C-alpha positions as CSV (number, residue, x, y, z in Angstrom):
1,X,-5.5,-18.6,-18.9
2,X,-9.2,-17.5,-18.2
3,X,-8.4,-16.9,-14.4
4,X,-11.2,-16.6,-11.4
5,X,-14.3,-15.8,-12.7
6,X,-16.1,-13.4,-10.2
7,X,-19.2,-14.1,-11.8
8,X,-18.9,-18.1,-11.4
9,X,-22.1,-18.4,-8.9
10,X,-25.3,-16.1,-11.1
11,X,-24.7,-13.2,-8.9
12,X,-21.0,-11.4,-8.1
13,X,-18.5,-12.6,-5.6
14,X,-15.1,-10.1,-6.4
15,X,-11.5,-11.6,-6.1
16,X,-10.6,-10.4,-3.3
17,X,-8.3,-7.2,-2.8
18,X,-5.4,-7.3,-0.4
19,X,-4.7,-3.9,1.3
20,X,-1.2,-5.2,0.4
21,X,-1.2,-5.5,-3.2
22,X,0.3,-8.2,-5.5
23,X,1.3,-9.6,-8.9
24,X,-1.9,-11.0,-9.9
25,X,-1.4,-14.6,-11.9
26,X,-4.4,-16.4,-13.5
27,X,-4.5,-20.0,-14.2
28,X,-7.2,-22.3,-15.7
29,X,-10.1,-21.6,-13.1
30,X,-7.7,-20.0,-10.4
31,X,-6.0,-17.1,-9.7
32,X,-2.6,-16.3,-7.2
33,X,-2.4,-12.9,-6.2
34,X,1.1,-13.5,-4.8
35,X,2.6,-11.9,-2.1
36,X,6.6,-10.7,-3.0
37,X,7.5,-9.7,0.0
38,X,6.2,-13.3,2.1
39,X,7.0,-14.9,-1.6
40,X,3.6,-16.4,-0.6
41,X,-0.2,-16.4,-2.0
42,X,-2.2,-14.0,-0.3
43,X,-5.0,-15.0,-1.8
44,X,-6.2,-18.6,-4.0
45,X,-9.3,-17.8,-5.9
46,X,-11.0,-21.1,-7.8
47,X,-14.5,-21.7,-9.0
48,X,-15.1,-25.8,-8.6
49,X,-18.8,-26.6,-11.2
50,X,-19.1,-30.6,-9.0
51,X,-21.9,-31.4,-12.3
52,X,-18.5,-30.8,-14.4
53,X,-15.8,-32.6,-12.0
54,X,-14.0,-35.7,-13.5
55,X,-11.4,-37.6,-11.3
56,X,-8.3,-38.0,-13.0
57,X,-4.9,-39.9,-11.7
58,X,-2.6,-37.4,-10.5
59,X,-0.8,-35.8,-13.2
60,X,2.1,-32.6,-13.1
61,X,5.1,-31.8,-10.9
62,X,5.8,-28.5,-9.1
63,X,7.5,-25.9,-10.8
64,X,8.4,-22.0,-10.6
65,X,6.3,-20.0,-13.0
66,X,8.2,-18.5,-15.0
67,X,5.8,-15.2,-15.1
68,X,6.6,-14.7,-11.5
69,X,10.8,-14.2,-10.5
70,X,11.8,-16.5,-8.8
71,X,12.9,-14.6,-5.6
72,X,9.1,-13.2,-5.7
73,X,8.4,-17.2,-5.1
74,X,9.1,-20.1,-2.2
75,X,10.8,-22.4,-4.7
76,X,12.3,-26.3,-3.7
77,X,14.7,-25.0,-1.5
78,X,12.8,-24.2,1.3
79,X,10.7,-27.6,0.7
80,X,14.0,-30.5,1.1
81,X,16.0,-32.2,3.9
82,X,12.9,-31.1,6.9
83,X,9.7,-31.5,8.3
84,X,7.8,-29.3,5.3
85,X,4.6,-29.9,3.0
86,X,4.0,-28.3,0.0
87,X,0.5,-27.8,0.4
88,X,-1.9,-27.6,-1.4
89,X,-3.7,-24.2,-1.6
90,X,-5.6,-24.1,-4.7
91,X,-6.4,-28.3,-4.1
92,X,-5.2,-30.6,-7.3
93,X,-8.7,-32.0,-8.1
94,X,-10.6,-28.4,-7.5
95,X,-10.5,-26.6,-11.1
96,X,-10.6,-30.1,-12.8
97,X,-13.8,-30.2,-14.1
98,X,-14.8,-30.0,-18.0
99,X,-13.9,-31.9,-20.5
100,X,-10.8,-34.8,-19.3
101,X,-7.8,-32.4,-21.4
102,X,-9.7,-29.3,-19.9
103,X,-9.2,-30.8,-16.5
104,X,-6.3,-31.8,-16.5
105,X,-4.5,-28.3,-17.7
106,X,-6.0,-27.5,-14.4
107,X,-5.1,-29.4,-12.4
108,X,-1.9,-29.5,-13.0
109,X,-1.7,-26.1,-12.7
110,X,-2.3,-26.9,-9.5
111,X,1.2,-27.6,-9.1
112,X,3.4,-24.2,-9.6
113,X,5.2,-22.9,-6.5
114,X,2.7,-20.5,-6.6
115,X,0.1,-22.3,-5.2
116,X,1.9,-23.6,-2.2
117,X,2.1,-23.1,1.5
118,X,5.2,-24.7,3.6
119,X,2.6,-27.0,6.0
120,X,3.6,-29.1,9.1
121,X,4.1,-33.1,8.0
122,X,2.0,-34.1,10.0
123,X,-1.6,-35.9,10.4
124,X,-3.2,-35.9,13.4
125,X,-6.8,-35.7,14.0
126,X,-7.0,-31.6,13.3
127,X,-4.6,-31.9,10.1
128,X,-7.0,-35.3,9.2
129,X,-10.3,-32.3,10.5
130,X,-8.4,-30.0,7.6
131,X,-8.2,-32.1,4.8
132,X,-12.0,-33.8,5.2
133,X,-13.2,-30.6,5.0
134,X,-11.6,-29.5,2.2
135,X,-12.8,-32.9,0.8
136,X,-16.2,-32.4,1.7
137,X,-16.5,-28.8,0.3
138,X,-16.0,-30.6,-2.9
139,X,-18.7,-33.2,-2.2
140,X,-20.6,-31.2,-1.6
141,X,-20.0,-29.5,-5.4
142,X,-20.0,-33.4,-6.1
143,X,-23.2,-34.7,-4.5
144,X,-25.7,-31.4,-5.8
145,X,-24.2,-30.3,-8.6
146,X,-23.3,-26.8,-7.0
147,X,-20.8,-24.6,-7.9
148,X,-19.3,-23.0,-5.2
149,X,-16.5,-20.4,-5.2
150,X,-13.4,-20.9,-2.3
151,X,-10.6,-18.5,-1.6
152,X,-7.8,-20.0,0.4
153,X,-4.3,-18.5,1.6
154,X,-2.0,-18.3,4.0
155,X,-2.7,-15.2,7.3
156,X,0.6,-13.7,7.5
157,X,1.4,-12.5,10.6
158,X,4.3,-11.2,13.1
159,X,5.2,-14.0,15.0
160,X,6.0,-16.5,11.6
161,X,9.3,-17.4,12.6
162,X,11.6,-17.3,10.0
163,X,13.4,-20.2,7.7
164,X,15.3,-20.3,5.2
165,X,14.7,-16.6,3.6
166,X,11.0,-17.0,3.7
167,X,8.9,-16.7,7.3
168,X,7.0,-20.2,7.7
169,X,2.8,-19.2,8.2
170,X,1.8,-20.5,11.2
171,X,-2.0,-20.3,10.2
172,X,-4.6,-20.5,7.3
173,X,-7.5,-19.4,6.3
174,X,-10.3,-20.8,4.0
175,X,-13.6,-19.2,2.4
176,X,-16.0,-20.9,1.1
177,X,-19.2,-18.9,-0.9
178,X,-22.0,-20.8,-2.8
179,X,-25.9,-20.0,-3.9
180,X,-28.2,-21.7,-1.2
181,X,-31.8,-21.1,-1.3
182,X,-31.8,-17.5,0.3
183,X,-29.2,-16.5,-2.3
184,X,-24.7,-15.8,-1.6
185,X,-24.2,-17.7,1.4
186,X,-20.8,-18.4,2.9
187,X,-18.1,-19.3,5.5
188,X,-14.5,-19.2,6.7
189,X,-12.0,-21.9,8.6
190,X,-9.3,-21.3,9.8
191,X,-5.8,-23.7,10.3
192,X,-3.7,-23.4,13.2
193,X,0.2,-24.8,13.0
194,X,1.6,-23.1,15.2
195,X,2.2,-25.7,18.0
196,X,3.2,-27.6,15.5
197,X,6.5,-25.2,13.8
198,X,9.6,-24.1,15.4
199,X,12.4,-22.9,13.8
200,X,14.4,-21.0,16.3
201,X,17.4,-23.4,15.5
202,X,17.3,-22.6,12.0
203,X,16.0,-26.2,11.1
204,X,12.1,-26.9,11.1
205,X,11.1,-28.9,14.2
206,X,8.0,-30.8,14.0
207,X,6.7,-30.8,17.9
208,X,4.8,-34.5,18.0
209,X,3.3,-33.4,20.9
210,X,1.4,-30.5,19.2
211,X,-1.8,-29.6,17.0
212,X,-3.6,-28.2,13.7
213,X,-6.2,-26.4,15.5
214,X,-9.2,-26.1,13.4
215,X,-11.1,-23.2,13.7
216,X,-14.8,-21.9,11.9
217,X,-14.6,-18.4,12.3
218,X,-16.6,-15.3,10.9
219,X,-15.0,-13.8,7.4
220,X,-14.6,-10.5,9.2
221,X,-12.8,-11.5,11.1
222,X,-10.5,-13.6,8.3
223,X,-10.9,-9.9,6.8
224,X,-9.0,-8.5,9.2
225,X,-6.4,-11.0,10.5
226,X,-5.2,-10.4,6.7
227,X,-6.7,-7.2,5.2
228,X,-7.8,-8.8,2.2
229,X,-11.4,-7.6,1.5
230,X,-14.2,-9.6,0.8
231,X,-16.9,-7.8,-0.6
232,X,-20.6,-9.3,-0.6
233,X,-19.3,-12.6,1.8
234,X,-19.0,-11.0,4.7
235,X,-23.0,-10.1,5.1
236,X,-23.0,-13.4,3.1
237,X,-21.4,-15.1,6.2
238,X,-23.7,-18.1,7.9
239,X,-22.3,-17.5,11.0
240,X,-24.6,-13.8,10.9
241,X,-22.5,-10.1,10.1
242,X,-20.8,-8.1,12.2
243,X,-22.9,-7.0,15.3
244,X,-25.8,-10.1,14.5
245,X,-25.6,-13.8,15.6
246,X,-21.6,-14.0,15.0
247,X,-20.9,-16.7,17.0
248,X,-17.2,-16.0,17.9
249,X,-14.1,-18.7,16.6
250,X,-16.0,-22.2,16.6
251,X,-13.0,-25.2,17.7
252,X,-14.7,-27.8,15.0
253,X,-13.5,-31.8,16.2
254,X,-15.0,-33.2,13.2
255,X,-16.2,-32.0,9.7
256,X,-20.3,-32.5,11.4
257,X,-19.5,-29.5,13.9
258,X,-19.2,-27.7,11.2
259,X,-22.0,-25.3,10.3
260,X,-23.5,-24.7,6.8
261,X,-26.5,-22.5,7.5
262,X,-28.1,-19.3,9.5
263,X,-29.6,-19.9,12.3
């Protein structure tokens, strides 16, 4: 399997490296760095070719990856009989480009449990914003025939609550990178579901009065929170590099709030 291509954008964008190590698994057009202790991906990285994207019918079934021990994966037992979704990290459509056969192979590969993480099964404005953000990145690539590389995974925190042998992540990050008019550009986001998830009684309780909160954040902050090295993306951040034009965490209420360019 080809995996993530660090030269896809025409400038080197290495796959983010974790200070915790991990098991690297390659799939068609994306890669997953699996954290054995957390049994979830520390980083996923996908190449999206907007000029060659196909909109195929949904096919594929969730399954364990035989290349990794089952004990290192968060499998079906975590998602049964509760309010947790198997949240795609690399979205199904993202690697679905090329010939129909290539696109189908890639989209079906997104259904490995190594590419899933538990998310509260609830929809409100902030949740729709996160999904809208993902759709917006894809639409941007497709409408402009643009190539985009996207990194997504949980942010592992000490406060993540235990549940059925794992710890449910309360925050997730996404970093998107592309070639802009002035060269490499990138931006980062964080989704916070900490107001929703409660496992103190040994079961998942979703607080319906809580909310998913979505922020546009400096990539340097994501690097600090995750222990990941994002290489040139920190300098390419449209919010500015550390110490220069950093806008801090910008809570988003709609997709139009996103800043896509410097200034």
